[in-house]
C-alpha angles and dihedrals in degrees: 000000000000117000113264116248111255107226129196122200117212109203123027098213126113096296092048090051092053091052090048090055090050092049090050088059095043123108093196104047140036132208101244104164146004132202118204127157095200106083096204093051091044091053093050091048091050092048092050103039106020102216116192091239134026121197131186092205122049089213087069091050091051089054092056109105091206090066110089098170138012136213112212114213102166132125112289098259090058096052095087100048093041093048093047091049091049094050091047088052089056097252127140110238139216109180128188114244135301093051090200137347095244141028096246091061091047090055091052092053094046092051092046092052093047092048092053097039092240131146112246121180134157129214116283095145097161089071090066101047117115092246093051093046090051091049091049091053092050091051092046089053089052091240092137100041123219114355105217103148135036135172115214111200131175111154139160130190097203111010116112108153122212110183126193107330092000095282095151092070097043112086095206090062103029102037090224145343135256094347097056092038105048109346092068090063092058093042094049091048095057093038090053093049090049091056098261097276119191114266116231104178141013129194111188148154131198128199139199108195106135106051089118090068094067130067100220132129096232128029108169101138132087122270092197137025134185128186146170114211128192123201131205092248091060096257122131137202130202113206127200123176135158143164092202138009146147091280134125115286095243089072104126103020093216133067116258117221129204093249127200 
């Protein structure tokens, strides 16, 4: 039997916990280590998931030869430096989205991974859900005909996240608001099902109308975004996403936590 991949999780917040649960159910990989600077959160993670090693600094985790791959579950602005450090340490990487906050950094990571022959992937988990896989198979079998229009929707009525230190609502640290947080999941889902055609034009508008609902020092990102996107194959997408809006309270039907 092939050796199981030793995985290290960097960041023990909500995303890191979800990846730990997935690793616990995996037959091909094992949760070997976790790096978390917050002692209380690290202790709770260790109690729940029992990694072999627990580090307070992810640099120490990256130096562990038993770690073959890492899952990066840090706030957005830390994705680039942590991923670059992991690749330079010779580790395969799965990073939560967004992979970086700009295209130049993304190019650096892609080239670094290619140069070192490492696997580098960022979170697009909707693509792998049972419903999405079934839909993809139906489209591949031409059961749905030509896909020329899609509506990408991910909205909340009362769901503005904050994160540790309020980083979700600060553009410098988050890279954006509702669109980069939840809207990208809906957009990527429909774009993937449509065959990832090349976009040729975007007409869009963002809004920030509900900053007063959140106690945070900085709120300079959008809480809603709407767009109409055209692709080179003639297909179009209408996107709707929001953290908050004048909608009924049951949207969404689950409680939204601060995360990270």
